[in-house]
C-alpha positions in Angstrom: 24.2 60.5 27.1 22.1 58.3 29.4 23.2 55.6 31.9 20.9 52.7 33.0 21.6 49.2 34.3 21.3 46.3 36.6 21.5 47.8 40.1 23.4 45.0 41.7 25.9 44.5 38.9 26.4 48.2 38.4 27.1 49.0 42.1 29.3 46.0 42.6 31.5 46.7 39.6 31.8 50.5 40.2 31.4 50.9 36.5 28.6 53.5 36.7 30.7 56.0 38.6 33.6 55.4 36.3 31.5 55.8 33.2 29.7 58.9 34.4 33.0 60.5 35.2 34.6 59.7 31.8 31.6 61.1 30.0 31.7 64.3 32.1 35.4 64.6 31.4 34.6 64.6 27.7 32.5 67.7 28.1 29.2 65.8 27.7 26.2 65.7 30.0 25.2 62.5 31.8 21.6 61.6 32.6 20.8 58.7 34.9 18.0 56.2 35.4 17.0 56.0 39.1 18.2 52.4 39.2 21.9 53.6 38.9 21.7 57.0 40.6 23.2 55.7 43.9 26.0 53.9 42.0 27.0 57.2 40.2 28.2 58.7 43.5 27.1 62.3 42.8 27.8 62.3 39.0 25.0 63.0 36.5 21.4 64.2 36.5 18.7 61.8 37.6 15.6 61.5 35.5 12.2 60.0 36.3 12.4 56.6 34.5 13.8 54.8 31.4 11.2 56.3 29.2 12.2 59.9 30.0 15.9 58.9 29.7 15.3 57.6 26.2 13.5 60.8 25.2 16.2 63.1 26.6 19.3 61.2 25.4 20.7 60.5 21.9 22.2 57.2 23.3 21.8 54.9 26.3 24.6 53.0 27.8 23.2 49.8 29.4 25.3 48.3 32.1 24.6 44.7 33.0 24.0 41.4 31.2 21.8 40.4 28.3 18.7 40.4 30.6 19.3 44.0 31.4 19.6 44.9 27.7 16.4 43.0 27.0 14.5 44.8 29.7 15.7 48.3 28.5 14.9 47.4 24.9 11.3 46.6 25.8 10.9 49.5 28.1 12.2 52.0 25.5 10.7 50.4 22.4 9.5 53.1 20.0 11.9 55.7 21.2 14.5 55.0 18.4 17.3 55.7 20.9 20.3 53.4 20.4 21.5 51.2 23.2 25.2 50.4 23.9 25.5 47.4 26.1 28.4 47.1 28.6 28.7 43.6 29.9 28.8 43.3 33.7 27.1 39.9 33.5 28.1 36.5 32.0 27.8 35.7 28.3 26.6 39.0 27.0 25.6 38.3 23.4 23.7 41.6 23.2 26.5 43.7 24.7 29.4 45.2 22.7 31.9 46.0 25.4 33.2 44.7 28.6 33.8 46.7 31.7 37.6 46.2 31.2 37.5 48.0 27.9 35.2 50.8 28.9 37.5 53.7 28.1 38.3 52.3 24.7 34.6 51.8 24.0 33.9 55.4 24.8 36.9 56.6 22.7 35.5 54.6 19.8 32.1 56.0 20.4 33.3 59.7 20.4 35.3 58.9 17.2 32.3 57.6 15.4 33.8 54.1 15.2 30.5 52.2 15.5 27.5 51.0 13.6 23.9 50.7 14.7 22.1 47.4 14.2 18.3 47.6 14.0 17.0 44.5 15.8 13.3 43.7 15.1 11.1 42.9 18.1 8.4 40.2 18.1 5.0 40.6 19.8 2.5 38.1 21.3 -1.1 39.0 21.7 -4.4 37.5 22.7 -7.3 37.6 25.1 -6.7 35.5 28.3 -9.2 35.3 31.1 -11.1 38.2 29.5 -8.0 40.4 29.5 -6.3 41.5 26.3 -2.5 41.1 26.4 0.1 42.4 24.0 3.8 42.0 24.8 7.0 42.7 23.1 10.2 40.6 23.1 13.6 41.1 21.6 14.7 37.5 22.1 11.8 35.2 22.2 8.2 34.3 23.1 7.8 31.1 25.1 4.8 28.9 25.8 5.8 26.4 28.5 4.5 24.0 31.1 4.8 24.8 34.8 6.2 22.6 37.6 3.9 19.7 36.6 6.0 17.3 34.4 3.1 16.5 32.0 3.4 17.6 28.4 1.2 20.3 27.0 -0.5 20.0 23.6 -0.6 22.9 21.1 -1.9 23.3 17.6 0.2 25.6 15.4 -0.7 27.4 12.2 1.5 29.6 10.0 -0.3 32.3 8.0 -3.6 30.4 8.5 -2.2 27.0 7.3 -1.9 24.2 9.8 1.6 23.2 10.6 1.4 20.5 13.3 0.3 19.7 16.8 3.1 19.7 19.3 3.1 17.6 22.4 6.1 18.9 24.3 7.3 20.8 27.3 6.9 24.0 25.4 7.5 26.0 22.2 10.0 28.8 21.7 9.5 31.4 19.0 12.8 33.2 18.7 14.1 36.2 16.8 17.6 36.2 15.3 18.8 37.9 18.5 17.1 35.2 20.6 18.7 32.3 18.6 21.7 32.4 20.9 19.6 32.4 24.1 17.1 29.7 25.3 16.5 28.5 21.8 20.2 27.6 21.4 20.1 25.8 24.8 17.1 23.8 23.6 18.9 22.6 20.5 17.9 25.4 18.1 20.2 26.8 15.4 22.2 30.0 15.5 20.8 32.7 13.2 22.7 35.8 12.1 21.3 39.1 13.4 20.2 40.5 10.0 18.3 37.4 8.9 14.6 38.1 8.4 13.4 35.0 10.1 11.8 33.5 13.1 12.7 30.1 14.6 10.0 27.8 16.0 11.7 25.4 18.4 9.7 22.8 20.4 11.1 22.0 23.8 11.6 18.3 24.4 8.9 17.2 21.9 7.4 13.7 22.3 7.7 13.1 18.5 11.4 12.9 17.6 10.5 14.1 14.1 9.6 17.5 15.5 12.6 19.7 14.7 13.2 23.5 14.8 11.6 25.3 11.9 12.6 28.6 10.4 9.9 30.8 8.8 9.8 34.3 7.4 9.7 37.2 9.8 6.6 38.4 8.0 4.7 35.2 9.1 1.9 35.2 11.5 2.1 32.3 14.0 -1.0 31.2 15.9 -0.7 28.7 18.8 -3.8 27.2 20.4 -3.8 25.3 23.6 -5.6 21.9 23.0 -5.1 20.0 26.2 -4.3 21.2 29.7 -3.0 18.3 31.6 -0.4 20.6 33.2 -0.2 24.3 33.9 1.1 26.3 30.9 2.3 29.8 30.7 3.1 32.6 28.2 6.4 34.5 28.6 8.3 37.2 26.8 12.0 37.4 27.2 11.8 35.2 30.3 9.1 37.4 31.9 5.9 35.5 32.6 2.8 37.2 31.2 -0.1 35.0 32.0 -1.3 31.4 32.6 -3.0 29.7 29.6 -6.0 27.4 29.6 -7.7 25.2 27.0 -8.8 27.1 23.9 -6.5 30.1 24.5 -4.9 31.3 21.3 -1.6 33.2 21.1 -0.9 35.2 18.0 2.8 35.9 17.4 4.1 38.2 14.7 6.8 40.8 14.0 6.4 44.0 15.8 6.7 47.4 14.0 9.1 48.5 16.7 12.8 47.8 16.7 15.7 48.0 19.2 18.7 49.8 17.9 21.9 48.2 19.3 25.3 49.9 19.0 28.1 47.7 17.7 31.6 49.1 18.2 34.3 48.8 15.5 36.2 45.6 15.8 33.2 43.7 17.2 31.2 41.3 15.0 28.6 38.6 15.5 31.0 35.9 14.3 33.8 37.2 16.6 31.3 37.0 19.5 30.4 33.4 18.6 34.0 32.4 18.5 34.7 34.1 21.8 31.6 33.4 23.8 30.9 29.8 22.6 34.6 28.9 22.3 34.4 28.0 18.6 38.1 27.1 18.1 37.7 24.6 15.3 39.4 21.2 15.2 42.6 20.4 17.1 45.4 19.3 14.8 
């Protein structure tokens, strides 16, 4: 089994050493990403990077928050190695266990009390400044303005058919996993993980009639920058890729690669919504 995580959160919580020790006590080998080798305090075998870790292990435990899971999912895309997220962050929609229930999580794992959810990734591609870029995201692709408060103008087509021209602060194209991230904060709808859809969500659009749109995951979305009154950028899962200029076209489509996230018995998407978003219903 492999361990990887957010260095600061992992060291602060002491969970890496505890996890490595519990795994070794079960008679299993522990392999470590360099990012958590110090936190393991002498336990486990350190490998070169996350790619080698994914190749050598049948499962990766990812210690941190959703941002850490997103990074590991992108870095190990194509390996087919399942990821089990242990939440040492805040909300943790992509994690399945907290550091307080670590032993129970491992016991359930050894007992086979889990399922693996395949989560499709989305990719953005194009040629920008003479350089070809292709990037993967588990949550979302974002086109947004920079520090300048002016709106950006984008023409959007779906499968070659014109949709509309947005004048807004940006556009989020979110996967089901990303529906509970930035898209939700920007007024988007929550989408269940197994829905085969993408959500297009304009950020603060000038036209009040512009609302989030759900399209098939098989759709090809093309976004063309029309006016450049402000800086605009292309990001994947919150990581900036490049600046965009007038005429740049971003193609967004489903990737052939998937992240495989472990969900332990007793955890469900709806339970997570109730707990994380405090959905308690009406008060009598």
